[in-house]
N, C-alpha and C positions, 0 to 999 in steps of 0.2 A: 504494500500500500504506500502511496506517495501523497503527501499533503499538497493541496493546491491553493490554500488560503494566502492571498497576497500579503495580508497583514503579518504573516509569519515568515516571509521570505522563502517561499517554497522553491523546490528545484531538485534536479537530479544530482546524485553524487558524481564526482569526477572519477572515472573508472580507470584512467591510465595510472600506472604504478611507477614510482621512482625508487631507485635503489638508495638505501641510506647512505648519507655522507659519513665520513669518518667523524666521530663525535669528539668535539673539543669542549671539555667541561668549563663552565664559568668558574671564576675563582671560588664562589661559595659552594660549588659542587665537589670540590676536591676533598678526598679523604683527609681527615685531620687527626692529630694526635689526641690521646685521651688523658691529659693531665687532670688533676683534681678540679681545676678552675674552668674547664670547658663546659659550655652550656649547649642545649640542643640547637640554638640558632647558628652554631659554628658549622653545622653539617646538615643539609636539608634532607638526608635520608638516602635510601638505597637506589640511587639513580644510575650509577655507572659502576662497572667493575672496579674495585679498589686496586691500587698499585700492589704488586707483590712485595714491595718494600714494607717492612713492619711500620705500623702507624707512628710509632714513637720517633721514627727517623724522618718522617715526611715533612713535618712543620715544627718550628720551635714551640716550646711550651708557652702557654698563655701567660700574660703578666700576672704576678702575684697580686692579690687584692690589697687595697690600701689598708693602713692601720685602722682598726675598728674605732669608731668614735665612742666616747664614754656612754655607758648605759646605766639607767637607774637601778637595775638588778643584774643578775648574772646572765639573763637571756640577751644574746647579741648575735643573731644568726646572719652571717654575710650572704647576700643574694647577688649573684652576678648576672648581668644582662649583656649579651653580646649582639652587636649589630653587624651582620656579614655584608651588608649592602654598601655601595660606594656613596650613598646619600645619607645625610643625617636623618634621624628619626626623632621628632620633637613632640613631647607630650603625648606619646603613643600609649594606648591602653595595654596593660599587662594583666593577665589572669593566670596565677600560678598557685599550686597547692604546696603547703609546707607542713611536714609532720612535726608534732610536738611530743616529746617523751612523757611517759606517764608520771614520772617522779617530779616533773615540773609542776604538776598539780594546778595548772592554769585552767580555770573553768569559764571565765568571762572574756569573750573576744574584745570587749570594750577596753580591756586592760592592755591590749596590744597597740603598738605604734610602729610606723616605718620612718626611718630617717635616711637621708642621703649620706654620701661619704664625708660631708662636712659636719654631720650631726644635726642637720636641720630637719625637723619633722615635715613630712609630705602628706598630702591627703591620701587616705587609703580606706579600703573597706575590707572587713574580715568576716567571712561566712564560715560557720562551723559545718563541716561535712561529716565528721565522725568523731565519736568520743570513746574513751577507754571505759569498757565495762558498762555501757549504757547506750541508749539511742542518742542521735545527734541533738534532739530537742530537750534532753535532760540537762538543765543548766547546772546541776550540782556535780556532774561528772567531769573529769579532766578531758581537755580537748586532745584528740588524736590527730585529726587533719583539719587545717584551716585553709580556706581559699582566700588569697590576697588579691585584691583588685586595686591597682593604682596606675599612674601614668609616668612614663620614664622618658628622659631625653638622652639619646646616645649618639655620639658622633659617628661619622662614616668609618666602618670597619674597626670600631672601637668597642670598649666595654664600659659599662657604668655599674657602680656598686651601691647597693642599698643594704640596710640592716634592719632586721626584725627584732624589736625590743619590747619589753614591758614599759608601761608609762603612758598608755593612751588616756583619753582618746586622741586621734589625729586631728589636725585642723580640717575644716570643711573645704571642699573644692571651691575654686573660684566661681564656677557656674553650678547652680543647684540643678539636680535631676528631679523633675516633678512629674508625677503620674496623676492624671485626673480621670476619674471614672464617670463618664457622661452617659446620658440615656441612649445615645446611638453609637457612641464610639469611645474608645479608650485613647486618651491623648497623652503623649509623652513629650515633654519639653526638656531638652538636654542643655538648655541655656544658650545654645547657638543654632538650634534647629528644632522645629516642632513637627512631630509625626502624629498620625492618628490611625488607629486600627478599627475598621468598621465592625460593629457587632452583628450586622446583617449578613455579611459575606466574608469577613476576615481580610479584605483588601487593605493594603497599606498606602497611605497618602502622606506626602511630605513636600519639602521645599524643591522648587525647580521642576515640579511635575505638572503635566497638563491633565492628569487624571490619576486615579489610584493604580498602584502596581497590582497586577493580577497574574494568575498562572492558568495555563491552558494546556489540555492534552488532546491529541488527535488519535482516535481509534476508528470505529465504524462511523463516527460522527465527531463533532467538536464538544469537548467537555471543559468546563471552567470550574475553578474552585468556588464553591457556593455554600450558602447556609442550608440548614442551620449549623451554627458553629459554636464552639466554646472558646472563651478568651480567659486565660488564667495568668495572673501575675505570680510567677513562680519565685521571683527574687526582686526585692525592691530595696536598694541601698543608695548611699550618697554618691557612689562612683559608677555603679552598673545596675541595670535592671534587666531581667529576663522575662519576656512575655511569651506565653505559649498559646498558639491558635490551632485548634483541631477542627477539621472540616472534611468535606467530601468533594471530589470532582464529579460534577453532574452535567448532563446534557440539558437542552432547553426544556425538556419534558420533566426534568427532575430525576431522571434515571441515574443511579450512581455507577461510577466506574471504579474509582480508587479513593482511598482516604488519604489524608495528609496531616502532618503536624509541622507547623512553622514555629521555630524557637528564635525569637528576635532578641538580640543583645543590644541595648542602648547604653551609651556611656556619657557621663557628665562632661560637658564642654566639647563634645565631639559631634560633628554632623553625620559621621558614617555609622551605618547599621550593619552588624554582622548577623546574617540569617543562616540558620541550620534548617534546611527544608527536607523533610522526610516524606518520600512517596511510599504509600503503604497499600499492599494488597492483603487485607485482613480476612479475605474469604476463607471460611473453614476448609481445611484439607479434606477431600473426599475420603471416606472410609470404605474398606472392602471387607472381605471375609475375616471373621474373628476380630473385627475392629481395627485392622491394620491400616496404616496411613497409605495413601495413594497419590502423593503430590511430589514425587521425587524428580520426575523428568521435566525438562523445559517444555511447556505446552500441555502438561498433565491437567487433570480436572481442577477447576478453580483458578487456572492461570488467566491473567489479563494481558492482552497485547496492545501496545501503543506504537503508533508511527512516530510521534513526537510529543515531548512534554517540555514546555518552555515557560519562563517567567517573562512577562511583558512590562516594560518600563516606558510609559508615554511621557516624555519630557516636554517642557515648555521653555526652550532656551532662546527663542527668537530666531532671527535669520542669520545668514552667513555661517552655516554650520561647518565645523571642521571635525576631524577625527584623529585619534591617536590609538594605536593598537599595540599591545604588549606581546610581541613574539619572542624571538631569540636574539639576544643582543640589543642593539638600539631599537626603540619603538619606531614604527613607521607612522607617518602622519600625512595629512593633506586635506583639501576641501571635500566635504561630504556631498559631492554632486551626483553620486550614484550610490545605490545600496551597497553595503559592505558586509562581509562575513569573515571572521577569524574562526577557522574550523580545524580541529585536531582529529585526524582520522584514526591514528594508531599511536603506539607508544613512542615511535620515533627512534628506537634503539636499533642496533644491528640485527636484532632478532624480532623485529616488528611483524614479520610474516611467518612466525613459527607455525601457526595452526594451518594456514592454507597450504604450507609446504611440508607438513609433518608426514613422515613415512613409517611403515611398519618394519618389522625385523628383517624382512626380505627386500626392503627398499620399495615396497609397493605403496602408492599414495593412500593416505587415510582420509576418510570423510569425517572431519571433526565437528561438523554441524550437529546441533544448533549452538554449540559453544560460541559466545559472542565474537571472540577474536577471529573466528573463521571467516568473517565478512569484511575484514579490513581491505582497503583498496589501494592506499599509497602510504609511503613512509612519512610520519610526522604530521605537520600542519601546513595549511596554506591560508593566506589572506587574499580574498578575491573581491572584485567589485563588478557591478553591472545591475541591470534590472532584476535579475535573479542570480545572485553571486555564485550559487552552487551549480549552476548549469555548466555542462561541459563547454569549454572554450571561453569561459569568463576570464577576463584579464587577471593575472596573478600579480598582486601588489607585493607579496612577501611570502616566503616559504622557509621551512626549517624543520628541525627535529622536535624540539620541545618548546611550545609556546608558553610564555609566562602566564597567560590566561586572564588578561583584562582588556577592556575596551572603553574608551572615553570619547565623548563628543562635547563640543563647546560651541556656544553661540553668543549673541549679543547680551543675553541675560545670565550667562554663567556657564557652568560645566556640569556634566554628570558622568560617573564612572561605575561600571559593573565589573565583577570578576568572580572567578571560581578558584578556591584554593585547591592545590594538587590537580591542576587543570589537565595536564597531559597524562598524569598517572591514572586519572579517571576517564580516559578517553572512551568513546568519542564525546567531544564537547564542541559547542558552537557559541560564539558571541556575534550578534548581528546588529547592524545599525541601518536604519532607513533614513532616506533623505528628509522625511517629515519629522525626524527627531525621536523616533521610537527605537529604544534599545531592547534586545531580546537575549535571554540567557537560555541557550539550548542545553538542558540537562540530559535529555534523551533525544538527540538531534535527528531530525528526519534526513539530514544529509548522508547518514551512515548506511552502508550496505546497498544491495541492489534495490530496484524500485519497490519490490514487494516485501522488503525486510521490515520487521517489527521487533520491538523490544518486548521481552516477556518477563513479567513478574509472576512467579509461581504463588500459589496459595500460601499465605503466611510469610511472604518475602518483602523486605523493606530496602530502601536505599536513601541515604542522607547525603546531601551536598552542603558544603559550607560556602556561602555566597557573600560577597561584599556589595553593598548598596551605598554609594557615596555621592551626595550632591555637591560635587567639587572635583578637584584634580585627582589623579590616580594615587592610591595609597597601597602600602605593602599588603600582600595577600596573607602571608604567613605571620602570625603574631609574634611579638617578643615573648620570651620566657625567662623567668627569674629562677636560677638554679642555686641551691645551697651546696656546700661542699659535700663530697661523698661521705665523709665521716659523720656529718649530721644525719643523713638519711639512714646510714647503717646503725648508728648508735641510738637513734630514736626508737628502733624496734617496730615502727609503724608499718613497714613493708614486710615484716617477718624477719626471722633470724637469718643473718648472713655475716660476712666479715669483709673487711677491706683486703684488697690484694697486697701481697708482700708484707704480711704481718710478721713481726719478729718474735723470737722465742728461743728456747733452749734445745731445739732439735734441728736436724738438717732441713726438714720441710718447713718448720716454723720460721727458721732464719731466711729461707729462700721463698717463702710464701707458696709452697706447693707448686713448683715451677711447671711440672707436667700439666697440672690442671690449668694454671693461668695461661700457659702457652697455647693449650688447646682452645680455650675461650677466645684468645686473641686471633687464632687461626681460622675462626669461623667467619671473621670479617676481612682479615688480611691473609693472603696466601702464605701457607707455611713454607719455610725454606726447604723442607723435605719433599714438597710436592714436585712431581715430575710430569712432563708432557704426556708420557705414555699412560698415565693413570686415567681410567675411563670414568672418572667422576669429576664434578666441578671443583675448581680450586678454592671456592669460598661461597658463602651464602648469597651475597649480592649478585654474584655471577649466576648462581642457580636461579635466582628470581628473574634476572633479566633474560637469561637464555631460554627460559620457559614462558616468557612474556606474561608473567604474573602481574599484569596491570589491567586497566580497564574497569568499567563501572562495577562489575561483580567480583573481580578477582583481587583488586588492589588491596594490599594489607595481608593477604594470606600467603602461605608458602606452598610450593609444589611438593608433591610426593615424588621426589626425583630418584627413588630407589626401587620402584616397581612399576609394572604396567608400561605405559609409554612415557612415564616421567612427568606428566602434566596434570594428574588428578590433584585436587586440593587437600591440604593437610588438616585444615579446620582446627587450629589451636590445640593440636594434639599434645597431650601430657602437660597442658598449661604452659606452653612455650611463651605465651604472652606475659604471664607472670615472671617467667625466667628472664625475658628481655628487660622488663622493668627492674628486676633485681640487678642484672648486669650493668644497666645504666647507673643505678643508684650507687653501686659499689666501685665503679670505675670512672664514672663521669664521661664515658665515651658517648657522644651525642647520637651516633648511628643506632645504638640500641634504643635510645629514646624514640627516634622516628619510626623504627621498625615496630616498636611496642604500641605507639599511638595509632599507627595505621592498622595494626592487627586488632586493637581494641575496637576501633570504629567499624572495621569490616565485620567482626564477630557479632557486634550488636545489631547490625543490619541483616546480613545474609545468612549467617549460620544458625540463628535462632528461628524457630517456627513460631511466628507471631500470630497465634490463634487462641481462640477461646470458644470451644464448642458449647452447645447447650444440649444435654448436661456436659460438664467438663470431661474432656478426653485425656487419657494418660499422656498423649503426645503434645498437648498444648504447652508451648513454651520451651520445649526441649532444644538443646543445642545439638545439631547434627554433628556427627564425628566420623572419623575414618575407622571403618570396621572391616567390611569385606576387602580383601586384598586384590590388587591387580585390576581394579576398575580403571577405565580410561578417562572418566569424567566428562565425556563429550555430551551425553544426553542428560546427565544428572549432576552437573557441577555443584559442589558444596553440599550435596545431599546423597551421601553414600547409602546404598540400599539397605545396609545393616546398621546405619548410624543413628537410629532414633531411640536408643536405649541409654540409661545412665552409665552403662558400661563404657561408652565413648563420649560422654558429655564433659566438655572442658570449657575453660574461658571465664569462669566466674571471678576469680581473683584479679585477673588481668583487666576485665571490664571495670571492676570497682576502682582499681588504681588509675585507670584512664580518666575516670571522673575525679578522683581525689587530687590528681596532679594537674589536670588541665581544665576542670570544670565542665567537661563534656557531658551533658545531661542524658543524652540518649543511651550511653553505655550503662549508666546506673539503672535506668528503666528496664533495659534488656536483661541486666543481671538479675533483677527481681522477677522478671518473667521466668527465667531459668530456675530461680529459687522456688517459685510457686509450683512449677512443674515437679521439681524433686520432692517438695513437701507433699504434694498430692500423691505422687507415686509411692512414697514411703508410707504415708498414712494409710494407704489402701493396699499395700503389698500383703499377700496372704501370709507371709512369714511374720508380719507384725500385727496381725489382727487381734492378738491377745492384749495388745497395748491400747487399742482404739476400738471402742464398742461399735462405732459407726463404720468400721472398715469394710469395704466392699470385696476385698480380696482380688481386685483387678487393677492394681497399681503397677504391677510388673516392674518393680524397681530393683529387686535383688535376685540372686541365684539361690540355689538350694542351701548353701552354707558357705563357709570360708574355705572351700576346696574347689577342685576343678578350676574354673575361671571365675569363681564367685567373689574373690577378694576385690577385683577391680570395680564392679558396680557398687559394692559397699564402700570402697574408698572414695569414689567420685560423689556418691550420694551424701556421705558424711562430710566431705570437704565443702561441698556447696551449701549444705544446711548450716554448717558452722560459720562459714563466711557470711551467709545471709543473716544469721542471728547477731554476729558481731556488728554488722552494718545497721541493723534495725532494732534489735532487742525484741523482735516479735516472738512471742512464746511458741507459736506454731513451729518455727524452725527448731527451737530447742527441744520440743517434744519429740519430733521425729529423730533428731540426733540422739537423744537419750535412748529411745527405743532401739535404734539400730545398734548402738554400742552394747546395750544389754543383750540383744539377740546374738551378737557376734563374739560373745565371751570366749576366750581361749579354751576354757575348760569344757566347752560344749563341742569342740572340734575332735573328730575321731582320731586324728593323727598326733594330738598334742603330747601323748606319752610315747611316741615313736611308731615304728612300723606295725601295721595291723595284719599284713598278709593279703589285703584286698587289692583288686585290680583297679585302683583309683589313684589319682594324683592331685597335687596342688602345686602352685607356682610361687616359689619364694619371692620373686621380683614383684608379683602382684600383692603378696602379703606385705611387702615393704611399702607399697602404695597405700595400703590400708593403715599401716602404722604411721605413715606421715600424716594422714587425716586424723588418726586417733591422737597424735601428739597435738595437732591444732585444737582438737576437742578439749583435751586436758588444759591447755593454755587458756582457752576461752573460758572454761569454768573457773579457773583461777582468777582470770581478769575480771569476771563478773561476781566474784566472791561466792561462788556456788560450791557446795561440798561434792566430793567424788562419791555420789550416792550408790553407784553400781560397781565400785571398785574397778574403774577403768584402768587405773594405774596397775593393779594386780594383773589384769588381763594383758596389758601391754607387756609387762615384764615376763609373763608366761610365754607369750609369743617370742619375745627376744631370746629367752632361754632356749626355746625350741630351735630357733634359728642357729644359735651357736653350738647346740648339742647334736642335732640330727641333720641339719642341712649344710653345715659348715664344711668347706673343702680348703685345706691349706695348699698353697702353691709354693713353687720355688721362690725364695726371697730374691730381691734385687739389691742394688747397691745402697739404697736408702732404707731398707728394712723389709719386714715381712709382707707377704701378699696372701690374699685369700679370695675365694669366690663361693658362689652357690650354683647348684645345677639349675638349668632352665625349668625342669620339672622334677619334683620330688615324688616318688611313687610309694604308695602305702605298703607295697609288697617288697620294698627294698631292692628292686632290680638294679643290676649293674650293667654298664655299657662298655663296649670295646673302645678304649681310649685311642686306638689307632684308626678308628673310623670317624671321619669328621662329622657324620650325620648321626652318631651314636646318641642314644637316650638312656639315661640311667642316673641314679643318685650319686654316682661317683664322677660324672662328667661335668666339669666346670663350664659355666657360661661366662666368658670373659668379655666384658664390654662396660660401657658407662652406666648401665643399670645398677652397677655396684655402688655408684655414688649414692643412690637412694638407700641401699643397704647400710652405707656408712652413716647416713642420717638416722636410721633406726637405731643403730648401735649407740650413737652419740646421745639420743634421747633416753635410751635405757640407762646410760651412765648418769644423765641428769636426774632421772627418777630414783635411781638406786644408790648412786655413789660408788658403784662397783667399777674400779678402774679397768678391769678386763674388757668391759664393753667399749670403752674409748679406744683402747689399743686395737681391738678387733675392727672398730670403725676405721682406724688408720690403715689397717691392712686392706680392707675393701676399697677405701678411697684411693690408696696407692695403685691398686690394680686397675680400677675404673678410669683413673685419670691418665695413667701411662698407656693403657690399651683401651681406648674408648670404643673401638669398633670390633677388633678381634686381637688375639694375642700376637704381638709382633707387628702391629700396624704402624704406619708412618706418622701417626698423630697429626694428620691433616684434616681439613674438612672432608667429610665423606658423604653425608646425606642429611636431609632436614631432620630425620628422626634422631640421629645421633646428636645433632645440634640441639634439638629440643631437650633431650635428656641432659646433655652436658651443661647447658646454661641454667636449667631449672632445678636439677638435683644437686645435692652435696652442700647446700648452704647451711643446714643445721650443723653438720659435722664441722665445717669451717668455723662457724661461730664458736662451737664448743671447744674445738682444738686451740683456737687462739686464746681462749680463756684459761687454758691449762687445767691440770688436775688439782 
């Protein structure tokens, strides 16, 4: 289908293809060193393959922060803001989360203040996002996460320093931010611009406009965002307000097509609005035999197809219109005498056409449709002009690989600018300008694909774009971020237990900071010196992402399963790799981890969650799809593995919460609670737990038969999610199902806990270690909330740990730094033994050597913390030593190998590192 509405600059996509030019990274795209003072703005993310030279040698370390100004109390957290651009950024909004340690015992955000490097207080707003041992709205509990909003001035390619102190309140901003709730509209006055949101249809009106901004979708007919709507003031403060508008795309008869949520951020003293627009297909997933979900494939039941979805900005700037378009390098500009379109068709990398050219094992072409990237037509972007700029043969004004993603028009009465953050990464995208002064933001642009192409949102699938609406000149699309030093994040405990790299101590590993582990983590982003060209795997994670073209509307943020199938199926936050990325950023300060984590958190919140609520509720509502069945190609069912709708493969909870706590991104928190509600429902109604809940239906299907076979993993994931949800909300529903699960999973109830039984059954020690990680979180949570260990979960934990060191333990040959050990992949109740000369052997004596042992080290370290038995910590060291030296297999080259090993390596081992650095 092809739209023909003149108002939307219709036209055919350009079908001729260009080969990608050799990519030359802009200065801000170059990989950077990860010193303590680096902030996320130093590196915009995984855009290009990093240099094989270690990051620490690529650029000099950032300058040390200035001497901290005096503080009224001991709290004096340095916050560094780096500006990578060649232009100064003046009074630019900053929204950044800062953790506060529990022993600070600060309960009132009004006691906080922000000062600049000279010690002068600056206007700031502090919003409590989480508290220790209570809900965020419990004013008596210590603050765990506070979101700071302020405005910073930073010189070109320079850093500015601010300090978080006690001693508030801060001074008021120069311009008051005022919200007025009228009968017909909500009015927001930032002091320099006045905006209004209609209560009838949700449209936004403001300065320099000839009518309200509205959104429009094209499917079988034209649909516009229309009422009835809800308007909710989610946040109202002196520096920033967040207004949420929820409504529906309807045709002229009122027939609904899709729902939407627009989250508007307004800032005191600023004319620019930051809009997070979520397009939602909330249609219930069809159910088939036995209540199974049937919305996996693109185009499956409940899917909605659209030819175009755009935001329309009708400006009123007078005559003599000119344009300026942000492509690659210097913007292009000129008189707007013809319609204009800046259009990004593909990722613009050397692998932009991966899917149309993908071949099978025998070299035969593969049909990767309907995967979106299958329809790319040319490399990068083009800016074209003419009556219909997208028509073949329209004059090309500019072309390149990666468009910056903004478009500005100016006239006698001023200027207007629109832009989309992560423009090229979220291809296809279009920004259009008409000679009559209308701007359009093509989020799902009709220019893409062949004439009949449509975008498909499956039942329960969402997509959010971050949009800049600026009645003025162009503004930076990526916001500034204020980073604390790694030591502050680590020592706060708010992200979980971990340790700084290169901790010192009295052992070789302590003195060197476990170099095998730290080198391996580094080599996930920077090619290891041991990597050689003959190796048939990617040299590092950014190269894996680019080579598999994991960009585009639906893929950006996820990682490829590059170790099976055709190497392009999605990983879906497997094993909480999003949490691992946040931890690695926090402990190292390497900004590349920040951008990977933020992109993953946003992707998971949109695409990996089944945003559904059946009547009555179904066990799949809110589940996080995960990687389950192996060797899927992901062409028909991207991000929805056919076996991935069970808690067994549900991940992403902790990472989504951290995405909100660190950046204020509201969608991630909402999606996290959708997942939490799904798990609560499934556990509450699981037949194994019906003795705990009288109203249990027995149809939650959240657990296995017991903590054997593969039953430990769904128990681990369910418990982990329930605990994280209770910590975030203090909602007793989550605590109730966590308590029931822990009591049901008692070690004494497991048939193998006293050793071999002779049965032809097995359990998997690595899955048990997953459960023990979740059980450790549970015990910490109960302690944090002042709750007694009513079911002796501590005793259960130590019984499992004792079983692991007694029955599953396998000593290995020591290495130069000490003892090594492992577990078998499967431990059989009948005690069977395998042939150690057979690489495929299965048996209780066959060690599984890889970085799953880092998780085993975590379990042993927690057992030490609970018992004081030093043997556990030494055993943890033996496991950690094995898993960090041989993360893939015994004798491997300690290079990047696949996304699964990366997920394990960056996510596991943090509890052990924390405990080891504390000493015995």
